[in-house]
C-alpha positions in Angstrom: -39.6 67.1 100.0 -36.7 68.0 102.0 -33.1 67.9 100.6 -30.5 67.3 103.3 -27.0 68.2 102.4 -24.8 65.4 103.5 -21.3 65.8 104.7 -18.8 64.1 102.5 -16.3 61.9 104.6 -13.3 60.7 102.6 -11.6 57.7 104.0 -8.3 55.7 103.4 -6.7 52.6 104.8 -3.0 53.4 105.8 -0.8 50.3 106.0 2.6 50.3 107.4 4.5 47.1 108.1 1.9 45.0 109.8 -0.3 47.7 111.1 -3.4 49.3 109.5 -5.1 52.6 110.5 -8.3 54.1 108.9 -8.1 57.8 108.2 -11.0 60.2 107.5 -11.5 63.7 106.4 -14.1 66.2 105.5 -13.7 69.4 103.4 -12.6 71.1 106.6 -9.7 68.7 107.2 -8.9 65.4 109.1 -11.6 64.2 111.4 -10.7 60.6 112.4 -7.5 58.5 112.9 -8.5 55.0 113.8 -7.0 52.6 116.5 -4.2 50.3 115.2 -5.8 47.3 113.4 -9.3 48.3 114.2 -12.1 47.3 111.8 -13.7 49.6 109.5 -16.9 49.4 111.7 -15.0 51.6 114.2 -14.7 54.3 111.6 -18.4 54.1 110.5 -19.5 54.1 114.2 -17.4 57.3 115.0 -18.8 59.1 111.8 -22.3 58.2 112.7 -22.0 59.5 116.2 -20.2 62.8 115.2 -21.7 63.8 111.9 -25.5 63.7 111.6 -25.8 63.2 107.8 -22.9 62.0 105.8 -21.7 59.9 102.9 -18.5 57.8 103.2 -16.4 58.3 100.2 
């Protein structure tokens, strides 16, 4: 059995006035700032494209 270490990707939703932004970071720092009012699926798609094995936390 092969154990693959998954990159931890921490995410948060930043809300200001009527706008929302998803933010994501790894242990190395900020890696993603979403488009204003974009859905969570945009974050998931970006992470799956740029980080091979990950856990969204």
